[in-house]
N, C-alpha and C positions, 0 to 999 in steps of 0.2 A: 166362610170358614165350616166347616164339616166336622158332629161330637167329637170324632176321631181326634181332630186337631184340635180342637178343644180343650180335650183333656192333654192331649201331648203337652201343650203351650203351657197349662198347668202343672205339671209333673216340672217341667224348665223350669218357671219361673221360681217353682216351692223348695227346688234343689240349689236354685240360686241362694235363694232366703237364707236355708240352711246351711248353708256354706259360711255366711255371712255370721250369724248371730241362733243358730242351732238350739231348740227348747220341742218341747215336748208337743206342744200346740200345732208347729208347722211339721211335725214326723209323722201328729196324725191325720194332716190333710198330705202329707204326703201318700201316707197308706190309701186315705179313700179314693182319691185321684189314681193312683193306681189300680184299685180294686174295680172303679166304673172306666177305669179304659179298659180292664181286661172282660168284664161284661161284654163292655159294648164291642169287643174285638170276638167274642164268641154269639154273641148273637146276629152277627154279621157274616160271622161262619154258617153258623145253619141257615138262614137265607140262603148262601150258595147252594145248597146241597137242597 
């Protein structure tokens, strides 16, 4: 599993938990996973250049 796939899976799992029982800790985890995925995509884009 690539890092990108790992972060996408984290986003999916956290999103499902938020639907079931939303709370501040899950929302913070979601924000962190989204930020990490965005940073990873930027690094991959820079490598392509």
